[in-house]
N, CA, C and O atoms as a DFTB+ gen file, in Angstrom:
460 C
 N C O
     1  1      86.911     -48.816       0.005
     2  2      86.312     -50.518      -1.135
     3  2      86.147     -51.359      -0.627
     4  3      85.291     -52.225      -0.803
     5  1      87.778     -51.185       0.897
     6  2      87.443     -53.047       2.260
     7  2      86.401     -52.573       2.892
     8  3      85.244     -52.993       2.865
     9  1      87.066     -51.239       3.749
    10  2      86.330     -50.561       3.959
    11  2      84.216     -50.324       4.440
    12  3      83.630     -49.595       5.240
    13  1      83.536     -51.845       2.986
    14  2      82.840     -51.371       2.439
    15  2      82.034     -53.053       2.156
    16  3      80.989     -53.697       2.251
    17  1      83.152     -53.074       1.841
    18  2      83.167     -54.747       1.934
    19  2      83.026     -55.596       3.180
    20  3      82.233     -56.533       3.085
    21  1      83.463     -55.481       3.978
    22  2      84.651     -55.807       5.953
    23  2      82.197     -55.277       5.855
    24  3      81.468     -56.259       6.001
    25  1      81.493     -53.899       5.639
    26  2      80.447     -54.014       6.667
    27  2      79.227     -53.999       6.016
    28  3      78.290     -53.263       6.325
    29  1      79.231     -54.905       5.007
    30  2      78.787     -55.038       3.699
    31  2      78.140     -56.334       4.415
    32  3      77.025     -56.513       4.905
    33  1      79.776     -57.538       4.225
    34  2      79.685     -58.292       4.136
    35  2      79.582     -59.505       4.933
    36  3      79.378     -60.677       4.618
    37  1      79.900     -58.554       6.749
    38  2      80.927     -59.106       7.866
    39  2      82.473     -59.763       7.487
    40  3      82.669     -59.928       6.283
    41  1      83.426     -60.093       8.290
    42  2      85.098     -60.116       7.691
    43  2      84.341     -61.558       7.246
    44  3      84.562     -61.489       6.037
    45  1      83.450     -63.059       7.456
    46  2      83.806     -63.957       7.498
    47  2      82.376     -64.382       5.741
    48  3      82.150     -65.491       5.258
    49  1      81.967     -63.461       5.444
    50  2      81.238     -62.588       4.405
    51  2      82.080     -62.363       3.915
    52  3      82.126     -63.342       3.170
    53  1      83.344     -61.506       3.554
    54  2      84.449     -61.511       2.819
    55  2      84.975     -61.260       1.486
    56  3      85.375     -62.415       1.627
    57  1      85.452     -60.832       0.107
    58  2      85.298     -61.550      -0.379
    59  2      87.243     -60.515      -0.681
    60  3      87.328     -59.345      -0.308
    61  1      88.009     -60.955      -1.091
    62  2      88.778     -60.999      -2.050
    63  2      88.551     -60.172      -3.057
    64  3      88.256     -58.977      -3.059
    65  1      88.707     -60.876      -3.850
    66  2      87.958     -60.763      -5.370
    67  2      86.777     -59.120      -5.705
    68  3      86.601     -58.281      -6.588
    69  1      86.402     -59.372      -4.728
    70  2      85.164     -58.297      -4.813
    71  2      85.820     -56.940      -4.428
    72  3      85.345     -55.834      -4.688
    73  1      87.007     -57.196      -3.755
    74  2      87.158     -55.682      -2.767
    75  2      88.435     -55.908      -4.433
    76  3      88.820     -54.799      -4.806
    77  1      88.839     -56.734      -5.043
    78  2      89.849     -55.932      -5.600
    79  2      89.587     -55.883      -7.024
    80  3      90.458     -55.695      -7.874
    81  1      88.623     -56.022      -7.203
    82  2      87.435     -55.692      -8.757
    83  2      86.626     -54.530      -8.792
    84  3      86.226     -53.852      -9.739
    85  1      86.419     -54.409      -7.188
    86  2      85.991     -52.664      -6.520
    87  2      87.358     -51.860      -6.757
    88  3      87.077     -50.719      -7.124
    89  1      88.494     -52.029      -6.686
    90  2      89.471     -51.283      -6.256
    91  2      90.412     -51.279      -7.986
    92  3      90.712     -50.263      -8.613
    93  1      90.616     -52.312      -8.286
    94  2      91.441     -52.236      -9.920
    95  2      92.518     -52.572      -9.272
    96  3      93.626     -52.414      -9.783
    97  1      92.271     -53.345      -7.431
    98  2      94.064     -54.122      -7.924
    99  2      94.100     -55.871      -8.354
   100  3      93.467     -56.312      -9.313
   101  1      94.483     -56.252      -7.951
   102  2      94.803     -58.017      -8.563
   103  2      94.802     -58.378      -7.605
   104  3      95.741     -58.042      -6.884
   105  1      93.739     -59.269      -7.059
   106  2      94.196     -60.736      -6.397
   107  2      95.283     -60.241      -5.489
   108  3      95.267     -59.716      -4.375
   109  1      96.522     -60.680      -6.581
   110  2      97.718     -60.744      -5.831
   111  2      98.192     -59.913      -5.664
   112  3      99.360     -59.936      -5.277
   113  1      97.517     -58.756      -5.875
   114  2      97.721     -57.449      -5.060
   115  2      98.562     -57.384      -4.075
   116  3      99.724     -57.325      -3.674
   117  1      96.291     -57.458      -3.652
   118  2      96.595     -57.917      -2.247
   119  2      96.913     -59.206      -1.574
   120  3      97.909     -59.179      -0.851
   121  1      96.269     -60.319      -1.669
   122  2      98.176     -60.909      -1.053
   123  2      99.442     -60.566      -1.049
   124  3     100.210     -60.824      -0.122
   125  1      99.659     -60.134      -1.786
   126  2     101.518     -59.645      -2.259
   127  2     101.701     -58.475      -0.773
   128  3     102.518     -58.646       0.132
   129  1     100.950     -57.600      -0.845
   130  2     100.610     -56.563       0.452
   131  2     100.518     -56.636       1.456
   132  3     101.209     -56.144       2.348
   133  1      99.284     -57.527       1.513
   134  2      98.577     -58.072       3.345
   135  2      98.579     -59.299       3.613
   136  3      97.883     -59.737       4.529
   137  1      99.271     -59.989       2.950
   138  2      99.583     -61.569       3.213
   139  2      97.946     -62.181       3.050
   140  3      97.867     -63.383       2.795
   141  1      96.701     -61.430       3.182
   142  2      95.346     -62.772       3.235
   143  2      93.854     -62.147       3.597
   144  3      93.273     -62.882       2.800
   145  1      93.262     -61.717       3.915
   146  2      92.571     -61.331       3.918
   147  2      92.003     -60.682       5.672
   148  3      91.349     -59.650       5.824
   149  1      92.223     -61.117       6.206
   150  2      93.131     -61.069       8.074
   151  2      93.784     -60.365       8.851
   152  3      93.768     -60.003      10.027
   153  1      95.019     -60.116       6.923
   154  2      96.330     -58.532       7.252
   155  2      95.232     -57.976       6.624
   156  3      94.767     -57.037       7.269
   157  1      94.525     -58.279       5.365
   158  2      94.342     -56.726       4.999
   159  2      92.847     -55.598       6.235
   160  3      92.512     -54.413       6.215
   161  1      92.369     -56.873       7.153
   162  2      91.150     -56.410       7.245
   163  2      91.834     -55.711       8.749
   164  3      91.470     -54.627       9.205
   165  1      93.348     -56.987       9.641
   166  2      94.023     -55.608      10.277
   167  2      94.384     -53.496      10.132
   168  3      94.321     -52.458      10.791
   169  1      94.863     -54.202       8.359
   170  2      95.319     -52.766       8.186
   171  2      94.465     -51.983       8.159
   172  3      94.605     -50.805       8.488
   173  1      92.573     -52.929       7.436
   174  2      91.460     -51.715       7.827
   175  2      91.270     -51.149       8.811
   176  3      91.086     -49.935       8.721
   177  1      91.236     -51.772      10.105
   178  2      91.057     -51.820      11.236
   179  2      92.053     -51.198      12.527
   180  3      91.461     -50.672      13.469
   181  1      93.234     -51.251      12.548
   182  2      94.395     -51.182      13.031
   183  2      94.656     -48.876      12.939
   184  3      95.053     -48.255      13.925
   185  1      94.427     -48.419      12.055
   186  2      93.818     -46.839      13.199
   187  2      92.216     -46.622      13.598
   188  3      91.920     -46.169      14.704
   189  1      91.470     -46.886      12.871
   190  2      90.477     -47.097      14.461
   191  2      90.566     -47.516      15.929
   192  3      90.571     -46.599      16.750
   193  1      90.664     -49.277      16.550
   194  2      91.493     -49.631      17.006
   195  2      92.642     -48.415      17.266
   196  3      92.333     -47.449      17.964
   197  1      93.695     -48.501      16.792
   198  2      94.648     -47.983      17.999
   199  2      94.510     -46.524      18.057
   200  3      95.397     -45.847      18.577
   201  1      93.039     -45.788      17.362
   202  2      92.408     -44.220      18.570
   203  2      91.595     -44.564      20.093
   204  3      91.243     -43.867      21.045
   205  1      91.487     -46.470      19.653
   206  2      90.094     -45.778      20.810
   207  2      90.693     -46.620      21.095
   208  3      90.695     -47.138      19.979
   209  1      91.471     -47.516      21.890
   210  2      92.513     -47.615      22.597
   211  2      93.280     -46.082      23.219
   212  3      93.102     -45.833      24.411
   213  1      93.826     -45.443      22.664
   214  2      94.350     -44.010      22.867
   215  2      93.247     -44.020      23.786
   216  3      93.168     -44.597      24.870
   217  1      92.498     -43.377      23.260
   218  2      91.725     -42.252      24.211
   219  2      91.035     -43.178      25.775
   220  3      90.611     -42.510      26.718
   221  1      91.025     -44.657      25.817
   222  2      90.929     -45.877      27.064
   223  2      92.671     -45.208      27.952
   224  3      92.962     -44.518      28.930
   225  1      93.176     -45.725      27.190
   226  2      94.473     -45.241      28.576
   227  2      94.963     -43.843      28.334
   228  3      96.170     -44.078      28.273
   229  1      94.849     -42.540      28.154
   230  2      94.668     -41.238      28.840
   231  2      93.834     -40.929      29.813
   232  3      94.032     -39.902      30.462
   233  1      92.509     -41.953      30.147
   234  2      91.508     -42.121      31.041
   235  2      92.381     -42.824      31.912
   236  3      92.391     -42.430      33.078
   237  1      93.129     -43.796      31.602
   238  2      94.649     -44.957      32.661
   239  2      94.986     -44.557      33.445
   240  3      95.001     -44.877      34.634
   241  1      95.707     -42.877      32.285
   242  2      96.776     -42.846      33.116
   243  2      96.476     -41.319      33.749
   244  3      97.220     -40.630      34.447
   245  1      95.547     -41.125      33.413
   246  2      94.689     -39.956      34.603
   247  2      93.918     -40.195      34.962
   248  3      93.039     -39.375      35.227
   249  1      93.797     -41.696      35.212
   250  2      92.555     -42.306      36.597
   251  2      94.682     -42.800      37.500
   252  3      94.805     -42.522      38.693
   253  1      95.050     -42.985      37.285
   254  2      96.807     -43.320      37.438
   255  2      97.140     -42.029      38.487
   256  3      97.246     -42.193      39.703
   257  1      97.201     -41.485      38.209
   258  2      98.118     -39.976      38.017
   259  2      96.762     -38.959      38.962
   260  3      97.041     -37.792      39.239
   261  1      95.579     -39.446      39.317
   262  2      95.073     -38.275      39.976
   263  2      95.710     -38.542      41.658
   264  3      96.147     -37.683      42.424
   265  1      95.632     -39.417      41.793
   266  2      96.280     -39.824      43.605
   267  2      95.448     -39.467      44.336
   268  3      95.978     -39.320      45.437
   269  1      93.939     -39.124      44.393
   270  2      92.120     -39.150      45.140
   271  2      91.941     -40.466      44.406
   272  3      92.206     -40.641      43.216
   273  1      91.386     -41.517      45.380
   274  2      90.618     -42.879      45.089
   275  2      89.443     -42.843      43.925
   276  3      89.256     -43.581      42.958
   277  1      88.519     -41.346      44.553
   278  2      87.458     -41.180      43.714
   279  2      87.237     -40.024      42.795
   280  3      86.172     -39.515      42.444
   281  1      88.563     -39.690      42.453
   282  2      89.005     -39.133      40.987
   283  2      89.268     -39.756      39.988
   284  3      89.002     -39.356      38.854
   285  1      90.130     -41.403      40.402
   286  2      90.749     -41.917      40.067
   287  2      89.237     -42.959      39.235
   288  3      89.061     -43.174      38.036
   289  1      88.819     -43.178      39.815
   290  2      87.529     -44.351      39.650
   291  2      87.216     -43.276      38.221
   292  3      87.398     -43.483      37.022
   293  1      86.593     -41.894      39.071
   294  2      85.947     -41.437      38.514
   295  2      86.417     -41.253      36.385
   296  3      85.392     -41.189      35.706
   297  1      87.355     -41.207      35.808
   298  2      88.473     -40.300      35.486
   299  2      88.482     -42.166      34.793
   300  3      88.602     -42.161      33.568
   301  1      88.405     -43.224      35.247
   302  2      87.642     -44.669      34.769
   303  2      86.624     -44.602      34.414
   304  3      86.480     -45.266      33.387
   305  1      85.418     -43.928      34.856
   306  2      83.967     -44.142      34.250
   307  2      83.922     -43.276      32.750
   308  3      83.175     -43.281      31.771
   309  1      85.190     -42.520      33.168
   310  2      84.617     -41.423      31.853
   311  2      85.344     -42.112      30.835
   312  3      84.673     -42.199      29.807
   313  1      86.634     -42.706      30.739
   314  2      87.285     -43.167      30.330
   315  2      86.715     -44.174      29.144
   316  3      86.879     -44.265      27.927
   317  1      86.026     -44.816      30.059
   318  2      84.290     -46.098      29.650
   319  2      83.962     -45.787      28.578
   320  3      83.978     -46.140      27.398
   321  1      83.449     -44.543      29.668
   322  2      81.991     -43.992      29.118
   323  2      82.424     -44.224      26.856
   324  3      81.986     -44.879      25.910
   325  1      83.743     -42.947      27.186
   326  2      83.838     -42.504      26.308
   327  2      83.916     -43.718      24.644
   328  3      83.623     -43.456      23.478
   329  1      84.455     -45.057      25.303
   330  2      84.788     -45.866      24.337
   331  2      82.976     -46.264      23.803
   332  3      82.359     -46.117      22.748
   333  1      82.691     -46.716      24.922
   334  2      81.012     -47.180      24.467
   335  2      80.835     -46.358      23.849
   336  3      81.475     -46.407      22.798
   337  1      79.792     -44.937      24.056
   338  2      79.859     -43.392      23.689
   339  2      79.805     -44.074      21.264
   340  3      78.911     -44.268      20.440
   341  1      81.598     -44.151      21.267
   342  2      82.576     -43.561      20.112
   343  2      81.163     -45.877      19.513
   344  3      80.641     -45.979      18.403
   345  1      81.092     -46.538      20.126
   346  2      80.856     -47.582      20.134
   347  2      79.320     -48.178      19.489
   348  3      79.083     -48.920      18.535
   349  1      78.510     -47.550      20.390
   350  2      76.791     -47.627      19.991
   351  2      77.226     -46.136      19.095
   352  3      77.630     -46.994      18.310
   353  1      77.454     -45.131      18.620
   354  2      76.935     -43.414      18.224
   355  2      77.085     -44.244      16.445
   356  3      76.287     -43.934      15.561
   357  1      78.583     -45.607      16.130
   358  2      78.206     -45.534      15.409
   359  2      77.367     -47.393      14.765
   360  3      76.695     -47.958      13.902
   361  1      77.757     -47.466      15.417
   362  2      77.251     -49.364      15.157
   363  2      75.833     -49.001      14.225
   364  3      75.027     -48.082      14.373
   365  1      75.887     -50.345      12.993
   366  2      75.004     -50.733      11.980
   367  2      74.590     -51.925      11.702
   368  3      75.314     -52.513      10.897
   369  1      73.679     -52.504      12.078
   370  2      72.845     -53.826      12.381
   371  2      72.645     -54.195      11.477
   372  3      71.576     -54.806      11.481
   373  1      73.271     -54.174      10.275
   374  2      73.149     -54.958       9.008
   375  2      73.620     -56.548       9.071
   376  3      74.355     -57.118       9.879
   377  1      72.930     -57.031       7.933
   378  2      73.794     -58.064       7.889
   379  2      74.238     -59.420       8.834
   380  3      74.941     -60.410       8.634
   381  1      73.050     -58.660      10.503
   382  2      73.745     -59.820      11.762
   383  2      72.300     -60.337      12.077
   384  3      71.888     -60.369      13.237
   385  1      71.602     -60.710      11.090
   386  2      70.346     -61.383      11.522
   387  2      70.594     -63.886      11.447
   388  3      70.125     -64.907      11.950
   389  1      71.817     -63.329      10.266
   390  2      71.618     -64.451      10.422
   391  2      73.168     -65.463      10.925
   392  3      73.778     -66.495      10.647
   393  1      73.192     -64.078      11.986
   394  2      74.965     -64.690      12.354
   395  2      74.497     -65.433      13.705
   396  3      73.417     -65.438      14.295
   397  1      76.092     -66.241      14.043
   398  2      75.430     -66.493      15.704
   399  2      76.428     -65.763      16.407
   400  3      77.562     -65.681      15.935
   401  1      76.081     -65.145      17.643
   402  2      76.263     -64.609      18.718
   403  2      77.591     -64.307      18.320
   404  3      77.602     -63.292      17.623
   405  1      79.263     -65.043      18.582
   406  2      80.252     -64.709      18.142
   407  2      80.225     -63.908      16.939
   408  3      80.748     -62.804      17.096
   409  1      79.873     -64.086      16.051
   410  2      80.085     -63.103      14.757
   411  2      79.107     -61.991      14.777
   412  3      79.279     -60.996      14.072
   413  1      78.159     -62.118      15.505
   414  2      77.428     -60.955      15.710
   415  2      77.983     -59.928      16.795
   416  3      77.574     -58.774      16.924
   417  1      78.730     -60.380      17.362
   418  2      79.743     -58.664      18.436
   419  2      80.922     -59.286      17.522
   420  3      81.592     -58.324      17.149
   421  1      81.240     -59.994      17.215
   422  2      82.597     -59.852      16.198
   423  2      82.615     -58.839      14.779
   424  3      83.610     -58.311      14.282
   425  1      81.339     -58.759      14.354
   426  2      80.598     -57.157      13.828
   427  2      79.763     -56.073      14.237
   428  3      79.611     -54.898      13.903
   429  1      79.526     -56.453      14.640
   430  2      79.383     -55.159      15.579
   431  2      80.538     -54.027      15.857
   432  3      80.489     -52.812      15.664
   433  1      81.755     -54.971      16.458
   434  2      83.400     -54.317      16.865
   435  2      83.287     -54.322      15.477
   436  3      82.462     -53.430      15.278
   437  1      83.722     -54.940      14.009
   438  2      83.986     -54.366      13.572
   439  2      84.055     -52.915      12.398
   440  3      84.849     -52.217      11.766
   441  1      81.995     -53.189      12.800
   442  2      80.983     -52.067      12.130
   443  2      81.759     -50.902      13.441
   444  3      82.780     -50.323      13.069
   445  1      81.517     -50.764      14.135
   446  2      82.150     -49.655      14.657
   447  2      83.057     -49.025      14.871
   448  3      83.105     -47.838      15.194
   449  1      84.309     -50.147      14.628
   450  2      86.298     -49.180      14.293
   451  2      85.715     -49.049      13.112
   452  3      85.569     -47.828      13.167
   453  1      85.057     -49.482      11.608
   454  2      85.192     -49.108      10.462
   455  2      84.114     -47.536       9.571
   456  3      83.902     -47.066       8.453
   457  1      83.654     -47.243      11.420
   458  2      82.845     -45.727      11.212
   459  2      83.991     -45.285      10.918
   460  3      84.139     -44.099      10.623
């Protein structure tokens, strides 16, 4: 439910009352467990963000351990490509038309991480 809310409304327009209503828990329970909307958002996004970071760090490690500058560059580029491929394959641009540039960027990142 929280993913759906953040995907459909973006962080700024997401509403904890809607999340609590759709998930069958009280708003107070959400505040108790996560502190606030940002805490809930972090809990939802963290696993995907950690996965992306792991993917990228693996390529950095491979580049560092290669010992060959050309191979290191190739490994670094491959890691970047893998991260970008993941993001681009999972993008949806719904509800971004009236957002500011910063909000659009955050929504794009959010959408890619929640897919």
